[in-house]
N, C-alpha and C positions, 0 to 999 in steps of 0.2 A: 218676569212680568210682575208688576206691582199693582194691586188694586187699592184704591182709596175710597173711603166712604165719608164724604164731607157731611157734617163738620167734625166728625169724630177723629179724623186723621190730619194731623198737622204736617205739612210738607217738609218742614225743617226736621221734625222728629223722625219722619220716614227716611230722609236722607242720612241723618245721623245714625240711625239704627243699621242701615245698610253698610255704612262705613265701619261701624263697630263689628259687625259680622265679618266683614272682609279682614279687619285687623286681627280679630280673635281666632278666626278659622284659617287664616293665611291662605285665602282663596280669592279669586278675582270677582266672582259673583256678578257677571255682566247683567245688565238690565235690558231686556228686549223692549220694554215699554211700560208706561204708567197709564192707567185708566181710572176714571171715577165712576162710581155707581151709586144708586139711590139718591140721585140729584132731585131736589124738589124746588129748584129755582128760587130759593131764598137768598137774601143778601149775604148771609154767612157762607152758604155754599158757593156763591159767585166769588167771594173773596178767597176761599180755599182753592177753587178751580184756577183762579188767576195766579195764586202762589205756586201751584203745581206746574202750571204752564211756564212761569218764569224760572222755576228751579230746574225742571227736567227738560225744558225746551224741545229738542228734536225727539226725545223719548216719549213725549206725550202722544197718546192716541187721540184722535179727534172725536171719536165716538164717546158719548157720555151716556151711561145707562140711567134712565129716569126712574124715579120712585114709581112703582106700578103695582097695583093690587094683584094683577095676574101673576107677577113674579112671586109675591108672597104666598098666594093661594096655591100655586104649583108646588112651592117648597113645602108648605104645610101638608100637602097631599102626597108628598114624596113622588112626584111625577115630573117628567120633563116639561118645561115651559112650552116647548115646541109641540108637544102632544096636547097639553092642557089648553093653551090659547095661542096657536101659532101666528095669529094676525095681530096680537096685542103689541102695544108700543114697546114693551119690554123685550118681547121676542124679536121684533124688528131691529131693535138697538143691539141685542146680542149677536144677531146675524151680521149686522154692519161691523161690529167689533171683530168678529171671527174673520171676515173678509179683509179687514185692515191688518190683522195679525198675519194672515197668509201672505199678503202683499209684502209685509215687512220681512218675513223670514225668507222670501225669495231674493231679497237684496243681498249683495255681498256685505259681510260683517263690517260695521263701522260707517256705513253710508246711510 
């Protein structure tokens, strides 16, 4: 699974890095999916998310983790977001992502 943080991760660089790892390590490194986090709805992020969607197509998870102060505060306090602010937008988004991941791993490989 690949995590992207727009605008810091360019989808082309991500894909190239994965291919280099596959070539250098001589392993398949399948990708379960790609998701974006720390989205703040800027034009730059929209462009990066569009590039991810077009490059990874069916591998893209639909859930995007928003930039959310509760996520940062929980991290700084070294506590679980679900304990710190379980009803925050960030917690709800991570829960949606977890459900999406569970649904994907239930599918036969390659579908």
